[in-house]
FIMAR-330174 format. One line per 3 residues: number of its first residue (from 1); for each residue x, y, z of N, C-alpha, C. Coordinates in pm, 1 decimal. Layout:
// FIMAR-330174
NUM> X Y Z X Y Z X Y Z ~ ...
END
This chain:
// FIMAR-330174
1> -6862.6 1001.4 -2611.8 -6801.0 878.5 -2656.9 -6903.0 766.4 -2650.4 ~ -6903.4 681.7 -2752.7 -7000.9 574.0 -2762.6 -6934.5 453.2 -2825.6 ~ -7004.9 342.5 -2821.6 -6962.4 219.5 -2888.1 -6818.0 182.4 -2853.8
4> -6785.6 180.9 -2726.0 -6648.9 148.8 -2683.2 -6627.4 -1.5 -2696.9 ~ -6521.6 -37.0 -2768.0 -6483.6 -178.3 -2786.5 -6343.9 -196.7 -2729.7 ~ -6327.2 -304.1 -2655.2 -6200.5 -334.4 -2590.5 -6171.1 -481.9 -2618.0
7> -6058.3 -510.1 -2682.2 -6026.3 -648.6 -2716.7 -5876.2 -665.1 -2733.5 ~ -5819.6 -780.1 -2715.3 -5881.8 -899.6 -2657.0 -5902.0 -880.6 -2507.3 ~ -5993.5 -954.0 -2452.6 -6019.5 -948.2 -2309.1 -6063.5 -1086.6 -2263.9
10> -5976.4 -1160.5 -2196.9 -5851.1 -1119.4 -2133.5 -5739.1 -1091.5 -2234.3 ~ -5645.6 -1006.8 -2189.8 -5533.5 -964.5 -2273.5 -5402.4 -1012.5 -2212.4 ~ -5301.3 -1030.1 -2297.0 -5169.9 -1068.1 -2244.9 -5059.8 -973.3 -2291.1
13> -5065.1 -926.5 -2415.1 -4960.5 -839.0 -2468.3 -5007.6 -694.8 -2487.9 ~ -5128.7 -678.5 -2536.7 -5182.0 -545.5 -2566.3 -5333.7 -548.7 -2564.5 ~ -5393.4 -429.5 -2555.7 -5538.2 -413.2 -2565.1 -5565.2 -311.0 -2674.8
16> -5655.2 -344.5 -2764.4 -5705.6 -249.3 -2863.8 -5831.1 -185.0 -2806.1 ~ -5837.0 -53.8 -2811.7 -5955.1 18.9 -2765.7 -6002.4 105.5 -2881.7 ~ -6130.6 97.9 -2912.4 -6187.0 183.3 -3017.0 -6320.5 238.8 -2967.9
19> -6360.2 354.2 -3023.4 -6481.7 421.9 -2981.5 -6524.1 518.7 -3090.0 ~ -6643.5 570.3 -3075.2 -6687.3 680.9 -3161.5 -6712.7 800.0 -3070.0 ~ -6675.9 916.9 -3116.5 -6687.5 1036.5 -3033.9 -6550.7 1084.8 -2989.9
22> -6550.0 1176.4 -2895.5 -6425.5 1238.9 -2852.8 -6377.4 1182.5 -2719.2 ~ -6251.5 1142.5 -2714.7 -6185.7 1097.5 -2592.5 -6055.4 1175.4 -2581.2 ~ -6034.3 1240.4 -2468.0 -5913.2 1321.0 -2450.6 -5803.4 1246.0 -2376.1
25> -5841.1 1143.6 -2296.9 -5740.2 1068.3 -2221.2 -5791.7 929.6 -2188.2 ~ -5696.7 836.6 -2175.1 -5726.5 701.6 -2128.9 -5635.0 673.6 -2010.5 ~ -5694.0 622.4 -1902.3 -5616.0 582.6 -1785.1 -5630.0 432.9 -1764.8
28> -5521.6 369.1 -1722.5 -5523.6 228.6 -1684.1 -5514.7 225.1 -1532.3 ~ -5613.0 159.8 -1468.9 -5615.8 152.7 -1323.5 -5619.4 7.9 -1278.3 ~ -5556.6 -19.3 -1163.1 -5564.9 -153.3 -1107.5 -5690.6 -164.3 -1021.5
31> -5713.3 -281.4 -964.2 -5836.6 -306.6 -889.8 -5849.0 -218.6 -765.5 ~ -5737.8 -167.0 -712.9 -5743.7 -80.7 -595.3 -5763.1 66.3 -631.8 ~ -5769.9 98.2 -761.5 -5792.3 234.8 -805.5 -5665.7 313.4 -832.9
34> -5551.0 247.8 -823.7 -5423.4 315.7 -851.6 -5405.3 333.1 -1001.4 ~ -5367.5 453.7 -1045.4 -5344.1 481.1 -1187.4 -5207.1 427.2 -1226.4 ~ -5204.6 334.6 -1321.9 -5080.0 272.7 -1367.1 -5024.0 341.2 -1490.5
37> -5110.6 398.0 -1572.7 -5067.4 466.8 -1695.1 -5175.7 564.5 -1736.7 ~ -5132.6 671.4 -1803.5 -5227.2 767.6 -1859.3 -5177.3 809.4 -1996.2 ~ -5269.5 811.6 -2092.5 -5238.2 848.3 -2229.7 -5327.2 965.1 -2269.6
40> -5267.5 1077.3 -2307.7 -5342.0 1192.6 -2358.2 -5352.2 1179.8 -2509.3 ~ -5472.0 1199.3 -2562.8 -5499.2 1170.7 -2703.5 -5531.8 1296.1 -2782.5 ~ -5508.8 1289.1 -2912.4 -5551.9 1393.3 -3005.0 -5704.2 1383.4 -3021.3
43> -5768.2 1493.2 -3047.6 -5914.6 1493.4 -3055.1 -5969.4 1408.5 -3169.4 ~ -5892.2 1385.7 -3273.3 -5941.1 1307.5 -3386.9 -5920.4 1156.3 -3369.6 ~ -5855.0 1113.9 -3262.2 -5826.3 972.6 -3239.6 -5953.4 897.6 -3200.9
46> -5973.7 779.8 -3260.1 -6086.1 693.8 -3222.5 -6042.0 549.4 -3204.9 ~ -5910.7 530.3 -3189.4 -5856.6 395.4 -3166.9 -5720.4 410.8 -3101.2 ~ -5688.8 317.9 -3009.3 -5561.2 326.0 -2939.3 -5520.3 185.8 -2896.8
49> -5390.6 158.1 -2899.3 -5337.6 28.6 -2855.1 -5256.7 52.0 -2728.7 ~ -5287.5 -24.4 -2624.4 -5220.5 -9.7 -2495.3 -5137.6 -134.8 -2467.3 ~ -5006.2 -120.6 -2444.4 -4923.6 -235.7 -2408.6 -4950.8 -276.8 -2263.3
52> -4974.1 -405.8 -2242.0 -5006.6 -453.4 -2106.7 -4920.0 -571.0 -2062.4 ~ -4818.1 -605.3 -2140.0 -4738.2 -723.9 -2107.6 -4665.6 -712.4 -1973.6 ~ -4637.4 -591.7 -1926.1 -4564.6 -575.5 -1799.9 -4654.5 -582.1 -1676.7
55> -4786.2 -586.4 -1695.1 -4877.4 -590.2 -1581.0 -4889.9 -732.3 -1526.5 ~ -4910.6 -742.9 -1396.1 -4936.7 -871.7 -1331.9 -5075.0 -922.3 -1372.4 ~ -5096.2 -1053.2 -1359.2 -5229.2 -1107.9 -1385.3 -5326.4 -1052.2 -1282.2
58> -5446.7 -1019.7 -1329.5 -5548.0 -966.9 -1239.2 -5651.4 -884.8 -1313.1 ~ -5733.0 -813.3 -1234.8 -5840.7 -730.2 -1288.6 -5794.8 -585.1 -1296.0 ~ -5832.7 -517.8 -1405.5 -5795.6 -378.5 -1428.6 -5914.4 -304.0 -1485.4
61> -5900.8 -170.3 -1491.7 -6004.0 -83.7 -1547.0 -5940.9 12.9 -1646.1 ~ -6010.4 38.3 -1756.2 -5974.6 146.3 -1846.7 -6075.5 257.6 -1825.3 ~ -6026.2 378.9 -1806.4 -6112.0 495.5 -1789.8 -6091.6 583.9 -1912.3
64> -6196.6 602.5 -1990.1 -6192.9 689.5 -2107.5 -6258.9 820.9 -2068.6 ~ -6186.1 931.1 -2087.1 -6234.5 1061.7 -2043.5 -6247.7 1157.8 -2160.8 ~ -6345.7 1246.9 -2151.1 -6347.8 1365.8 -2236.0 -6372.3 1483.2 -2143.3
67> -6406.9 1598.3 -2193.1 -6413.1 1718.2 -2109.5 -6508.1 1706.2 -1990.2 ~ -6625.8 1650.6 -2011.2 -6726.8 1651.5 -1905.1 -6766.6 1515.1 -1851.5 ~ -6725.6 1408.2 -1916.4 -6770.6 1275.5 -1875.1 -6656.2 1175.3 -1881.2
70> -6683.9 1057.8 -1826.0 -6589.9 946.9 -1837.6 -6668.4 817.5 -1840.2 ~ -6607.0 714.3 -1897.6 -6663.7 580.7 -1897.1 -6555.4 483.6 -1851.6 ~ -6597.8 380.5 -1779.5 -6504.5 282.7 -1724.0 -6535.9 147.1 -1783.4
73> -6430.1 78.7 -1829.3 -6445.0 -54.8 -1886.3 -6349.6 -151.0 -1814.2 ~ -6399.2 -265.4 -1767.2 -6310.9 -362.7 -1702.6 -6237.0 -448.1 -1805.5 ~ -6119.0 -496.6 -1766.6 -6045.3 -593.9 -1847.7 -5960.2 -680.0 -1756.0
76> -5919.9 -792.7 -1807.8 -5844.6 -891.2 -1728.8 -5713.5 -923.5 -1798.1 ~ -5611.0 -935.9 -1719.9 -5479.1 -977.9 -1770.2 -5459.8 -1121.6 -1727.3
END
């Protein structure tokens, strides 16, 4: 996975995430490392919208995973 874009950041209602390459899952984690949501994706997906309106204000992480690697991107609510 490459060229990961996350917007808007800070977010209030939703986050758009786009990338090139293969991503099998996206996890939303809070600052303490607790998993708040997990989305399993189709192999052909290269864009996803995550609803975040129910989250409290603060710092969060998106973890994009494929079979052997993962990348972490910070975002703010």
